[in-house]
C-alpha positions in Angstrom: 87.6 109.3 -2.4 85.5 107.9 0.5 88.8 106.5 1.6 91.0 109.9 1.4 88.1 111.3 3.8 88.3 108.8 6.1 92.3 109.0 6.2 91.9 112.8 7.0 88.9 111.9 10.1 92.0 109.4 11.4 94.7 112.1 11.4 92.4 114.5 13.0 91.6 112.2 15.7 95.3 111.7 16.2 96.0 115.4 16.0 93.8 116.1 18.9 95.8 113.6 21.4 98.9 115.1 19.4 97.6 118.6 20.5 97.7 117.3 24.5 101.0 117.5 24.4 101.6 120.6 21.5 99.2 122.9 23.1 99.4 125.2 19.7 97.6 122.8 17.9 94.0 122.5 18.0 92.5 119.3 19.7 89.3 119.4 20.4 88.6 121.6 17.1 90.7 118.7 15.1 87.8 116.3 16.6 85.1 118.3 15.7 86.6 118.7 11.9 86.6 115.0 11.9 83.1 114.8 13.0 81.7 117.6 10.2 83.9 115.6 7.4 81.9 112.6 8.3 78.5 114.7 8.5 79.0 116.8 5.1 80.5 114.5 3.0 80.2 111.2 4.0 76.7 110.3 6.0 74.9 113.3 7.1 72.2 111.6 8.5 74.1 109.3 11.4 74.9 111.9 13.8 71.8 113.1 15.4 70.9 116.2 16.9 71.6 113.9 20.6 74.6 113.0 19.2 75.3 117.1 18.5 74.3 118.8 22.0 76.1 115.4 23.9 79.6 116.5 21.9 78.3 120.1 22.8 78.0 119.5 26.0 81.7 118.1 26.3 83.5 120.4 24.6 82.2 123.0 27.0 83.4 120.8 29.5 87.0 120.1 28.0 87.5 123.6 27.7 86.7 124.4 31.1 88.4 121.8 32.6 91.7 122.7 30.6 91.3 126.5 32.1 90.6 125.5 35.5 92.8 122.7 36.4 95.9 124.5 35.8 94.4 127.6 38.1 92.9 125.4 40.7 96.2 123.6 41.3 98.5 126.8 41.9 95.8 128.1 44.5 95.8 124.9 45.5 99.7 124.4 46.2 99.5 128.3 47.6 100.4 130.0 44.3 99.1 133.5 43.5 96.8 134.4 40.9 99.7 136.1 39.1 101.3 132.3 39.0 98.6 130.9 37.5 98.5 133.5 34.7 102.6 133.2 34.1 102.2 129.7 34.3 99.4 129.8 31.2 101.2 131.8 29.2 104.4 129.5 30.1 102.9 126.4 28.9 102.3 128.5 25.5 105.4 129.5 25.0 107.3 126.4 26.0 105.5 124.5 23.0 107.9 126.6 20.9 110.6 127.0 23.1 111.4 123.2 23.4 108.2 120.7 22.7 107.3 118.6 24.8 109.1 119.6 27.4 109.3 123.3 27.2 105.4 123.1 27.9 106.4 121.0 31.7 110.0 123.0 32.3 109.1 126.8 31.1 106.0 126.8 33.3 107.7 124.9 36.2 110.9 127.5 36.2 108.3 130.8 35.4 106.1 130.2 38.4 109.3 129.7 40.6 110.6 132.9 40.1 107.0 135.0 39.9 106.3 133.2 43.4 109.9 133.9 44.7 109.3 137.6 43.6 106.3 137.7 45.2 106.9 135.8 48.6 110.6 135.4 48.7 110.5 131.9 50.2 111.6 129.6 47.7 109.7 126.5 49.9 106.8 128.2 48.7 107.2 129.1 45.1 108.3 125.8 44.7 105.5 124.1 46.4 103.0 126.5 43.7 105.4 125.5 40.4 104.7 122.1 41.5 101.2 122.4 41.8 101.5 124.2 38.4 102.6 120.9 37.0 100.2 118.8 38.8 97.1 121.2 37.5 98.8 121.0 33.9 99.1 117.0 34.0 95.6 116.4 35.6 94.4 119.1 33.0 95.9 116.8 30.0 94.5 113.6 31.8 91.5 115.1 31.8 91.3 116.4 28.4 92.5 113.0 26.7 89.7 111.1 28.7 86.8 113.4 27.5 88.8 113.5 23.8 88.4 109.1 24.4 85.1 109.5 25.6 84.0 111.7 21.9 86.0 110.1 19.3 85.0 106.5 21.4 81.4 107.7 20.9 81.3 109.0 17.2 82.6 105.6 16.7 79.8 103.6 18.5 77.0 105.7 16.6 78.3 105.1 13.0 79.3 101.4 14.0 76.2 100.2 15.3 
């Protein structure tokens, strides 16, 4: 039974990284699933209150980084609020259309269309679309790093 639980925990951790490219899957919630399975089914005394508070904090940072990097990059590259919203919606739709490429291509194309429609300047629209890509990729990078920290911290505690 313990081996099966470990397979599930590792599977959830792997799912969290797959979710970086398929945002429909739960990334940080998969990590939490692994933590909870370990705590309730393997060893309830090993993960301390400090660990749980730290994981809640890192989860909040992860979610905020994911939300703000895209809109910040769109604004930084001259895009509008509407362009940022369209990019976020397009990422979700793109995950279903042609994953994982849809989450890059669809927001890029959608932002070009929306920004060109608003500004009637193709170079400005292209710059905002590039900002969308940079924001999305930097958000994924930040999310991956935070996930590595969370999972690494977990293993550091249980192995020490």
